[in-house]
C-alpha positions as CSV (number, residue, x, y, z in Angstrom):
1,M,11.4,-10.5,-8.5
2,P,7.9,-10.4,-10.8
3,H,10.3,-7.4,-12.7
4,S,14.0,-6.3,-12.3
5,S,12.5,-2.7,-11.1
6,S,10.5,-4.2,-7.7
7,P,11.8,-4.0,-4.7
8,E,12.0,-5.8,-2.3
9,I,9.8,-6.2,1.4
10,A,11.2,-7.0,4.6
11,H,8.6,-9.6,6.5
12,S,9.0,-8.4,9.6
13,L,8.5,-4.3,10.4
14,L,12.3,-4.0,11.7
15,G,13.2,-5.1,9.1
16,F,11.7,-3.2,7.0
17,I,11.4,0.0,8.6
18,W,15.7,-0.7,9.0
19,H,16.0,-0.9,5.4
20,Y,15.2,2.4,5.0
21,L,17.0,4.2,8.0
22,K,20.3,2.0,7.0
23,D,21.8,4.4,5.1
24,K,20.4,7.4,7.0
25,K,22.9,6.8,10.2
26,R,23.7,10.0,10.4
27,Y,20.3,11.2,11.5
28,L,20.3,8.2,13.7
29,A,23.0,9.7,15.0
30,G,21.2,13.0,15.2
31,F,18.6,11.2,17.0
32,V,20.9,9.7,19.8
33,L,22.5,13.0,20.3
34,V,19.0,14.5,21.1
35,A,18.6,12.5,23.4
36,L,21.2,12.1,25.5
37,L,21.5,16.4,25.5
38,W,17.7,16.3,26.8
39,A,18.4,13.1,29.1
40,I,21.3,15.3,31.2
41,D,19.0,18.5,30.9
42,M,16.7,16.4,32.6
43,S,19.5,15.2,35.6
44,L,21.4,18.6,35.4
45,T,18.9,21.2,35.9
46,P,17.0,19.7,39.3
47,Y,21.2,19.5,40.0
48,L,21.8,22.5,39.5
49,L,18.9,23.8,41.9
50,K,20.1,21.4,44.7
51,V,23.2,23.5,44.4
52,I,21.3,27.0,44.2
53,V,19.3,25.7,47.4
54,D,22.2,24.8,49.4
55,N,24.3,28.0,48.6
56,V,21.0,30.1,49.5
57,V,20.9,27.7,53.3
58,Q,24.1,27.6,54.0
59,Y,25.2,31.3,53.5
60,S,21.9,33.2,54.0
61,H,23.5,34.9,56.5
62,N,26.3,36.3,54.4
63,Q,25.5,37.8,51.2
64,D,28.8,38.4,49.2
65,K,29.5,34.6,49.8
66,L,25.7,33.7,48.3
67,L,26.3,35.6,46.0
68,H,30.2,34.3,44.7
69,A,28.1,31.2,45.3
70,I,25.3,30.8,43.2
71,I,26.4,33.0,40.4
72,F,27.6,30.4,38.2
73,P,25.3,28.1,38.7
74,A,22.6,30.5,38.6
75,I,23.9,31.2,34.6
76,L,24.0,27.5,34.0
77,Y,20.9,27.2,35.0
78,A,19.5,30.5,32.9
79,S,22.1,28.7,30.0
80,M,20.4,25.2,29.5
81,S,17.3,26.7,28.6
82,L,19.1,27.7,25.4
83,V,21.5,24.9,25.1
84,I,17.9,22.6,24.9
85,N,16.7,25.2,22.7
86,L,19.3,24.7,20.2
87,N,19.1,20.8,20.8
88,F,15.4,21.1,20.2
89,R,16.1,22.7,16.7
90,L,18.7,19.9,15.9
91,Y,15.6,17.7,16.0
92,D,13.7,19.6,13.6
93,Y,16.4,19.9,11.5
94,V,16.9,15.5,11.6
95,N,13.2,15.4,11.1
96,L,12.9,17.9,8.3
97,Q,15.8,16.3,6.7
98,L,14.9,12.4,7.2
99,Y,10.6,11.7,7.5
100,P,9.9,13.6,3.9
101,Y,12.7,11.2,2.2
102,L,11.0,8.0,4.2
103,R,8.1,8.7,2.8
104,A,8.4,9.5,-0.7
105,T,10.6,6.6,-1.2
106,I,8.6,4.4,0.9
107,E,5.3,5.0,-0.9
108,K,6.9,5.0,-3.5
109,D,8.5,0.9,-3.4
110,L,5.0,0.2,-1.4
111,L,2.8,0.9,-4.8
112,Q,5.4,-0.8,-6.9
113,Y,5.4,-4.0,-4.7
114,L,1.2,-3.6,-4.9
115,L,0.8,-3.0,-8.4
116,N,3.4,-6.2,-9.6
117,H,1.1,-8.1,-7.6
118,S,-1.4,-11.0,-9.6
119,Y,-3.9,-10.3,-11.4
120,T,-5.7,-12.5,-9.0
121,F,-4.5,-10.8,-5.9
122,F,-6.7,-7.8,-6.6
123,H,-9.9,-9.7,-7.7
124,N,-9.6,-11.0,-4.1
125,N,-9.0,-7.9,-2.3
126,F,-10.9,-4.4,-2.3
127,S,-8.9,-1.9,-3.8
128,G,-10.0,0.8,-1.2
129,A,-8.9,-1.5,1.5
130,L,-5.5,-1.7,-0.6
131,T,-5.3,1.7,-0.9
132,K,-6.3,2.0,3.2
133,K,-3.2,-0.2,3.6
134,I,-0.9,2.2,1.7
135,T,-2.2,5.1,3.6
136,D,-2.0,3.8,7.2
137,L,2.1,3.2,6.5
138,M,2.2,6.4,5.2
139,E,0.5,8.0,8.3
140,N,2.5,5.6,11.1
141,I,5.8,5.8,9.1
142,E,7.1,8.8,10.7
143,P,6.0,7.6,15.0
144,L,7.3,4.7,13.9
145,V,10.8,6.3,14.1
146,T,9.8,9.5,16.5
147,I,7.9,7.7,19.0
148,P,11.2,5.8,20.5
149,N,13.7,8.8,19.5
150,E,11.5,11.0,21.2
151,W,10.0,9.7,24.1
152,F,11.2,5.8,24.4
153,Y,15.8,6.7,24.3
154,P,15.7,9.4,26.4
155,R,14.1,8.2,29.1
156,V,16.2,5.8,29.6
157,F,18.9,8.0,29.1
158,A,17.4,9.6,31.8
159,A,16.7,7.0,34.0
160,L,20.3,5.7,33.9
161,I,21.7,9.4,34.6
162,A,19.3,10.3,37.3
163,S,19.6,7.0,39.3
164,G,23.5,7.8,39.2
165,T,23.2,11.2,40.0
166,L,21.2,10.5,42.9
167,F,23.2,7.1,43.4
168,T,26.2,9.5,43.9
169,V,25.2,12.6,44.7
170,V,22.8,12.3,47.5
171,H,23.0,8.8,48.9
172,P,22.8,5.2,47.1
173,I,19.4,4.4,48.4
174,F,17.6,6.9,45.8
175,G,19.0,5.8,42.6
176,I,18.6,2.2,43.1
177,I,14.9,3.0,43.9
178,L,14.8,4.9,40.9
179,F,16.8,2.9,38.6
180,V,14.4,-0.7,40.0
181,W,10.7,1.5,39.5
182,A,12.0,2.7,36.7
183,L,13.2,-1.0,35.3
184,V,9.8,-2.9,36.3
185,F,7.7,0.6,35.0
186,V,9.3,0.1,31.6
187,L,9.0,-3.9,31.3
188,L,5.4,-4.1,32.7
189,S,4.8,-1.2,29.9
190,Y,6.8,-3.3,27.9
191,L,4.3,-6.3,28.2
192,A,1.2,-4.1,28.4
193,S,2.0,-2.6,24.2
194,K,2.7,-6.1,22.9
195,R,-0.8,-7.2,24.4
196,A,-2.0,-4.0,23.1
197,E,-0.5,-4.6,19.6
198,N,-3.2,-7.5,19.3
199,Y,-5.8,-5.2,19.6
200,S,-4.6,-2.8,17.4
201,R,-3.9,-5.1,14.5
202,D,-7.5,-6.4,15.1
203,F,-9.2,-2.6,15.2
204,S,-7.5,-1.9,12.0
205,E,-8.3,-5.4,10.2
206,N,-12.0,-3.5,10.7
207,I,-10.9,-0.8,9.8
208,S,-9.5,-1.9,6.6
209,R,-12.6,-4.0,6.1
210,L,-15.1,-1.1,6.8
211,S,-13.2,1.0,4.2
212,G,-13.0,-1.1,1.7
213,S,-16.6,-1.5,1.9
214,V,-17.5,1.9,1.7
215,A,-15.0,2.2,-1.4
216,D,-17.3,-0.5,-2.9
217,S,-20.4,1.1,-2.4
218,I,-19.1,4.5,-3.7
219,S,-17.5,3.2,-6.8
220,N,-21.1,1.4,-7.2
221,V,-22.7,5.0,-6.8
222,M,-25.1,4.2,-10.0
223,S,-26.4,1.0,-8.8
224,V,-26.7,1.9,-5.0
225,K,-29.0,5.3,-7.0
226,L,-31.0,3.2,-9.5
227,F,-32.0,0.4,-7.5
228,D,-32.9,3.4,-4.5
229,N,-31.0,1.0,-2.2
230,V,-29.2,3.2,0.2
231,R,-30.6,1.9,2.9
232,H,-29.9,-1.9,1.9
233,E,-26.1,0.1,1.9
234,I,-25.9,1.5,4.8
235,S,-27.3,-1.5,6.8
236,N,-24.9,-3.8,4.7
237,I,-21.5,-1.9,7.0
238,D,-23.5,-2.6,9.8
239,T,-21.9,-5.6,11.3
240,T,-18.4,-4.3,10.2
241,L,-19.2,-0.9,12.1
242,D,-20.3,-3.0,14.8
243,E,-16.7,-5.0,15.0
244,V,-15.2,-1.7,14.5
245,V,-16.8,-0.3,17.5
246,K,-16.3,-3.3,19.3
247,S,-12.5,-3.5,18.1
248,D,-12.3,0.3,19.1
249,R,-13.7,-0.3,22.9
250,K,-11.4,-3.5,24.0
251,L,-8.4,-1.5,22.7
252,S,-9.4,1.7,24.6
253,W,-10.5,-0.4,27.2
254,F,-7.3,-1.6,28.0
255,N,-4.9,1.2,27.9
256,L,-8.0,2.9,30.3
257,K,-6.4,0.0,32.6
258,T,-2.9,0.5,31.8
259,N,-3.2,4.0,32.5
260,L,-4.8,3.1,35.6
261,L,-1.6,1.0,37.0
262,Q,1.3,3.5,35.7
263,G,-1.0,5.9,37.7
264,L,-0.2,4.1,40.3
265,G,3.0,3.0,40.5
266,A,3.7,6.8,39.6
267,S,2.2,7.7,43.2
268,I,3.9,5.0,44.9
269,L,7.7,6.3,43.6
270,I,6.8,9.2,44.8
271,G,5.3,8.0,48.4
272,A,8.1,6.2,48.3
273,M,11.1,8.4,48.0
274,L,8.8,11.3,50.2
275,L,9.5,9.0,53.4
276,M,12.8,8.2,52.1
277,L,13.6,12.1,52.2
278,I,12.0,12.7,55.8
279,W,13.8,10.2,56.8
280,G,16.9,11.8,55.8
281,L,15.6,14.9,56.9
282,Q,15.7,13.0,60.5
283,E,18.9,11.7,60.1
284,G,20.3,14.5,59.0
285,W,21.9,12.6,56.0
286,V,19.6,14.6,53.4
287,S,20.2,18.6,52.7
288,A,17.5,20.9,51.5
289,G,19.3,21.1,48.6
290,D,19.0,17.0,48.4
291,F,15.5,17.6,49.0
292,A,15.0,19.6,46.0
293,L,16.7,17.4,44.3
294,V,14.8,14.0,44.8
295,L,11.4,15.4,44.3
296,T,11.9,17.2,41.7
297,L,13.4,14.3,39.7
298,S,11.2,11.8,41.0
299,I,8.4,14.2,39.6
300,S,9.8,14.8,36.5
301,F,11.0,11.4,36.0
302,T,7.8,10.0,37.1
303,W,5.5,12.1,34.6
304,G,8.5,11.7,31.6
305,V,7.7,7.8,32.3
306,H,4.3,8.1,32.4
307,D,3.9,9.6,29.3
308,M,6.0,7.9,27.9
309,G,4.3,4.8,29.1
310,K,1.5,6.5,27.1
311,Q,3.5,6.6,23.7
312,M,3.9,3.3,24.1
313,Q,0.3,2.6,23.7
314,R,0.2,4.8,20.7
315,Y,3.1,3.3,19.5
316,S,1.9,-0.1,19.9
317,K,-1.3,0.8,18.1
318,V,1.2,2.4,14.8
319,V,3.2,-1.1,15.5
320,G,-0.6,-2.8,15.0
321,T,-1.7,-0.6,11.9
322,C,2.1,-1.2,10.4
323,N,2.1,-5.1,10.6
324,Q,-1.2,-5.1,9.1
325,A,-0.8,-3.4,6.3
326,L,2.5,-4.5,5.5
327,S,1.3,-8.4,6.5
328,L,-1.2,-7.8,2.9
329,I,1.0,-6.1,0.7
330,R,4.2,-7.9,1.2
331,Q,2.3,-10.9,0.1
332,S,4.7,-13.3,-1.8
333,H,4.1,-12.7,-5.9
334,E,2.0,-15.4,-7.3
335,V,3.3,-14.6,-10.7
336,K,7.6,-13.7,-10.6
337,D,10.2,-13.4,-13.5
338,Q,12.6,-16.4,-13.4
339,P,16.4,-15.3,-12.0
340,D,17.5,-15.8,-15.1
341,A,14.3,-14.3,-17.6
342,T,15.5,-12.8,-20.6
343,L,13.6,-10.5,-23.4
344,L,11.4,-11.6,-25.5
345,K,12.1,-11.5,-28.8
346,I,8.8,-11.5,-31.3
347,H,9.9,-12.1,-34.8
348,K,6.6,-13.6,-36.3
349,G,3.9,-13.5,-34.0
350,E,3.2,-17.3,-33.1
351,I,1.6,-18.4,-30.3
352,R,1.6,-22.5,-28.7
353,F,-0.1,-23.7,-26.4
354,Q,1.3,-27.4,-25.9
355,E,0.1,-29.3,-23.0
356,V,-1.4,-26.4,-20.5
357,S,-3.2,-27.4,-18.0
358,F,-4.5,-25.1,-15.7
359,H,-7.5,-24.0,-13.0
360,Y,-8.3,-21.5,-10.3
361,E,-7.3,-21.4,-6.8
362,N,-9.9,-24.0,-5.1
363,R,-11.9,-24.9,-8.0
364,A,-12.6,-28.0,-11.0
365,E,-9.7,-28.1,-13.4
366,L,-10.1,-25.3,-16.5
367,F,-7.8,-26.1,-19.4
368,K,-6.7,-30.4,-19.7
369,N,-3.9,-30.9,-21.7
370,L,-4.8,-28.0,-23.9
371,T,-2.8,-27.8,-26.9
372,V,-3.5,-25.6,-30.2
373,S,-1.3,-23.4,-31.9
374,L,-1.9,-19.7,-33.7
375,R,-0.1,-19.0,-36.5
376,P,1.9,-15.7,-36.8
377,G,-0.5,-13.3,-38.7
378,E,-3.9,-15.0,-38.3
379,K,-7.1,-13.9,-37.4
380,V,-8.3,-15.8,-34.6
381,G,-11.7,-15.5,-33.1
382,L,-12.5,-17.1,-29.9
383,V,-16.1,-18.0,-29.0
384,G,-18.1,-20.0,-27.1
385,Y,-20.3,-20.3,-23.5
386,S,-20.3,-18.3,-20.4
387,G,-16.8,-19.4,-18.2
388,G,-16.2,-22.0,-21.4
389,G,-12.1,-20.4,-20.9
390,K,-12.0,-17.1,-23.4
391,S,-11.3,-14.8,-21.3
392,T,-8.6,-17.6,-19.2
393,F,-6.9,-18.1,-22.7
394,I,-6.5,-14.5,-23.1
395,K,-5.3,-13.8,-19.7
396,L,-2.8,-16.6,-20.0
397,I,-1.3,-15.3,-23.0
398,L,-0.4,-12.5,-21.0
399,R,0.7,-14.0,-17.9
400,L,-1.5,-12.7,-16.0
401,L,-2.2,-16.3,-14.7
402,D,0.3,-18.5,-14.4
403,I,-0.7,-22.2,-15.4
404,Q,-0.1,-25.2,-13.9
405,L,1.6,-27.8,-16.6
406,G,2.4,-27.5,-19.6
407,T,3.9,-24.3,-22.2
408,I,3.1,-21.4,-23.6
409,F,5.5,-20.4,-26.4
410,I,5.2,-17.3,-28.6
411,D,8.0,-17.5,-31.2
412,N,9.4,-20.9,-29.5
413,Q,9.8,-19.1,-26.6
414,D,8.3,-20.1,-23.0
415,I,6.6,-16.9,-21.9
416,K,7.7,-18.4,-18.6
417,K,11.1,-17.9,-19.1
418,V,10.8,-14.0,-20.3
419,T,10.4,-11.1,-18.3
420,Q,6.7,-10.3,-17.7
421,G,7.9,-6.7,-19.0
422,S,9.0,-7.7,-22.2
423,L,6.2,-9.8,-22.8
424,R,3.1,-7.3,-22.4
425,S,4.8,-4.7,-24.2
426,Q,5.0,-7.0,-27.0
427,I,1.3,-7.1,-26.8
428,A,-1.8,-5.0,-27.2
429,T,-4.7,-5.4,-25.6
430,I,-8.0,-4.0,-26.4
431,P,-10.5,-4.9,-23.0
432,Q,-14.5,-5.5,-23.3
433,E,-14.2,-2.1,-20.7
434,P,-11.9,0.5,-21.4
435,E,-10.1,0.8,-18.1
436,L,-9.3,5.0,-18.0
437,F,-7.4,7.3,-15.5
438,H,-8.8,9.9,-14.0
439,R,-6.2,12.2,-16.4
440,T,-6.6,13.7,-20.1
441,I,-7.5,12.1,-22.7
442,R,-3.9,12.7,-24.2
443,D,-2.4,11.1,-21.4
444,N,-4.5,8.7,-21.4
445,I,-3.5,7.7,-25.2
446,R,-0.2,8.2,-24.0
447,F,-0.6,5.6,-21.2
448,A,0.5,2.5,-24.3
449,R,3.7,4.5,-25.1
450,A,4.7,6.9,-22.4
451,D,7.5,8.0,-25.0
452,A,5.2,8.6,-28.3
453,T,5.5,12.8,-29.4
454,E,2.4,14.6,-29.2
455,E,2.0,13.7,-33.3
456,E,1.8,10.0,-32.9
457,V,-0.6,10.4,-29.8
458,I,-3.3,12.5,-32.4
459,D,-2.1,10.3,-35.3
460,A,-3.6,7.4,-33.2
461,A,-6.3,9.3,-32.3
462,R,-7.0,9.8,-35.8
463,K,-6.6,6.1,-37.4
464,A,-8.9,5.0,-33.9
465,H,-11.9,7.5,-35.6
466,C,-11.5,9.3,-32.2
467,H,-9.6,12.5,-33.1
468,D,-12.6,14.6,-34.6
469,F,-15.1,14.2,-31.0
470,I,-11.8,15.0,-29.2
471,M,-11.2,18.6,-30.9
472,D,-14.8,19.0,-30.1
473,L,-14.3,18.8,-26.0
474,P,-13.4,22.5,-24.7
475,Q,-9.9,21.3,-23.4
476,K,-9.6,19.1,-26.3
477,Y,-6.9,17.1,-25.4
478,E,-6.4,18.3,-21.9
479,S,-9.6,17.3,-21.0
480,L,-10.1,15.2,-18.1
481,V,-12.2,12.3,-18.3
482,G,-13.1,11.6,-15.2
483,E,-12.8,8.3,-13.2
484,R,-12.8,5.6,-15.0
485,G,-13.7,7.7,-17.5
486,V,-17.1,8.8,-16.8
487,K,-17.3,11.7,-18.9
488,L,-16.7,9.8,-21.9
489,S,-19.4,7.4,-24.0
490,G,-19.0,4.0,-24.1
491,G,-18.1,4.6,-28.0
492,Q,-15.9,7.3,-27.0
493,K,-13.7,5.0,-24.7
494,Q,-14.0,2.0,-27.3
495,R,-11.8,4.3,-29.8
496,I,-9.7,5.6,-26.8
497,A,-8.5,2.2,-26.3
498,I,-8.5,1.2,-29.8
499,A,-6.1,4.6,-29.9
500,R,-3.8,2.9,-27.4
501,A,-3.5,0.2,-29.5
502,F,-2.7,2.2,-32.9
503,L,0.2,3.7,-30.6
504,K,1.3,0.8,-29.7
505,N,2.1,-1.2,-32.5
506,A,2.5,-4.5,-30.9
507,P,2.9,-7.8,-33.2
508,I,0.4,-9.4,-31.3
509,L,-3.3,-7.8,-30.8
510,L,-5.8,-9.0,-28.2
511,L,-9.1,-8.3,-28.0
512,D,-12.2,-8.7,-25.9
513,E,-15.4,-7.4,-28.4
514,A,-17.7,-5.0,-26.4
515,T,-21.3,-6.1,-26.3
516,S,-23.4,-3.3,-25.9
517,S,-25.7,-1.4,-28.9
518,L,-24.4,1.6,-30.1
519,D,-25.3,3.8,-33.0
520,S,-24.7,2.7,-36.6
521,Q,-22.3,5.5,-37.3
522,T,-20.4,5.4,-33.9
523,E,-20.3,0.9,-34.9
524,D,-19.0,2.2,-38.4
525,D,-16.5,4.4,-36.9
526,I,-15.1,1.2,-34.1
527,H,-15.3,-1.4,-36.9
528,Q,-13.3,0.5,-39.5
529,A,-10.6,1.0,-36.7
530,L,-10.2,-2.4,-35.8
531,H,-10.3,-3.2,-39.1
532,E,-7.0,-1.2,-39.6
533,V,-5.8,-2.2,-36.5
534,M,-5.5,-5.9,-36.7
535,I,-3.4,-5.1,-40.2
536,N,0.0,-7.1,-40.0
537,K,-1.1,-8.6,-36.7
538,T,-1.7,-12.0,-34.9
539,V,-4.7,-11.3,-33.4
540,I,-7.2,-13.4,-31.2
541,V,-10.5,-11.6,-30.5
542,I,-13.3,-12.8,-28.0
543,A,-16.1,-11.5,-30.7
544,H,-20.0,-10.6,-30.6
545,R,-20.8,-9.6,-33.6
546,L,-21.4,-10.9,-36.9
547,S,-19.0,-8.5,-38.3
548,T,-15.8,-9.2,-36.5
549,L,-16.4,-13.1,-37.4
550,K,-16.7,-12.6,-40.6
551,E,-13.2,-11.1,-40.5
552,M,-11.4,-14.3,-38.6
553,D,-9.2,-16.5,-40.6
554,R,-9.9,-19.2,-38.0
555,I,-13.0,-19.6,-34.4
556,L,-12.3,-21.5,-31.8
557,V,-15.0,-22.6,-29.8
558,F,-14.9,-23.2,-26.5
559,V,-16.6,-25.2,-24.1
560,D,-15.5,-25.9,-20.5
561,G,-12.3,-25.0,-21.2
562,A,-11.9,-27.7,-24.4
563,I,-11.8,-26.3,-27.4
564,V,-14.9,-28.7,-29.4
565,E,-14.9,-27.0,-33.1
566,D,-11.6,-25.3,-34.8
567,G,-12.2,-23.7,-38.6
568,A,-13.1,-21.2,-40.4
569,L,-16.6,-19.6,-40.5
570,N,-18.1,-21.3,-43.7
571,Q,-16.4,-24.6,-42.5
572,L,-18.2,-24.0,-38.8
573,L,-21.7,-23.3,-40.1
574,E,-21.8,-26.0,-42.5
575,N,-21.6,-27.8,-39.1
576,K,-25.6,-28.3,-38.6
577,N,-24.8,-30.2,-34.6
578,G,-21.9,-27.7,-33.9
579,H,-21.9,-25.5,-30.9
580,F,-20.9,-22.6,-33.1
581,Y,-23.8,-23.2,-35.5
582,K,-26.3,-23.4,-32.3
583,L,-24.6,-20.5,-31.1
584,W,-24.9,-18.5,-34.7
585,Q,-28.7,-18.7,-34.8
586,M,-29.5,-17.5,-31.4
587,Q,-27.6,-14.6,-33.1
588,V,-30.2,-10.9,-32.2
589,N,-29.1,-7.7,-34.3
590,G,-25.9,-9.0,-35.1
591,F,-24.3,-10.1,-32.1
592,I,-23.9,-13.1,-30.7
593,S,-26.2,-13.9,-28.0
594,E,-24.4,-12.3,-24.7
595,I,-25.2,-14.3,-22.0
596,F,-23.0,-17.0,-23.9
597,N,-19.8,-14.7,-24.2
598,K,-18.7,-13.7,-20.5
599,D,-16.3,-16.2,-19.2
């Protein structure tokens, strides 16, 4: 498991839902009781009607005997409506007890499992599509449990009771016909539903792709507007829309054919029962009450089973959607904690790569036998050409990716043998593009340490030189920053990220310096804040500003996954033929040329 608190996700849909139902057996028993009472009512009320009709025919000329004969079955018949009403209220009670728990628990577990996927997983999947998967599961959990309990089990019980009633009360032939018909009908409906699952899965997959594309367009709406590419975006999803329409029509056409056959089957049953009833009346072994019982049961049962068939179609769609969603979410975590993983304990902050080899999936090897040590408290700048490995170097320290060979040590502890939680809790990161939540500024700063007091949050904001601009906002620390922090400027977002680092106060700091130019005052504020946050820490910086490089104790130059130069700033500048000297010469307005500093 990636973290000790990460839930397990079963590999089958049945196993997945049973994991949450196994401790709620009393509610499952309630469903069974409701189904059984409904099935009894389905046969008992037509039987009582038969008794009343037979007595009316038999005692039609004797009012006293007629009243005496029908009063009890009539009262019982009327009472059944009260019993069934109470039965359905029991069903409602079970629902309100079970489903809120299911939805809340499953959504929490799914989100927790999803968030523990690797960095690569999220890069390979649309965030919109992943959100759609969880939404699909949440919307379909209730029908996943409800349809069998509301439509399948009651009809199975009803088929057995109704067949038994006709077999014993009227004539065995009626019970046999009903039972065989129900058996064949359910079997064929089941086979049809299994085939419909494939159509449903395809439809759900196409809908997910469409949702991902739409979310991608919306999240990049500024680019769409600036390039006036609304038409391009619409045409871009046309192919996916065509696939959605095709898969939807395939599913609907299959359901249409299934409904046609089910309706034909119902007509065959009614016709067979009528023929047998007419024959029985002629031969004298079917009474008027029997006629009413058989016909009422047959019509009621065919409609009930026909509805069940339609619900099985719906169920196949539900199952297909849930399976498709689970198949993505429940993928094995690529980066996992070992079963005996320990907590990382940092005393100094030394970082060491020992013969590390790494490559991205389906790509050439980036690092090969990379060995380098970063001393405790050392400030190390990373520079190099695009794709050289700087960002990957940072990600490997955070164990966002797992290496293929070698070992990464922090204070002589193999990071693969410690928990990911304890590793990342000891490292503060300031990304090039800070990711902020659509929450208050206070919540965004406190995200670095959830138990921080109000005074600690404000102190971190002061140190990061963002307290003043926060206090100028109408809602101050209660101000919402918008999705991804769109309500804040680039410099403000960077200072919020620095405030997080101050609040976390971890012994190791990883910084991917922003490449954007800011006004001189903001530049000075950020530079001063970074200078303060680096004190008494092991610091690794993907550096773009000359002012930052001048503060580094050491600079590593990356080229195609290899560290080709290693030394202090002045040492590297002495080598006029070196890569660093060339990069230094390319500086523009105090920046190492941006194009050479992106992985």
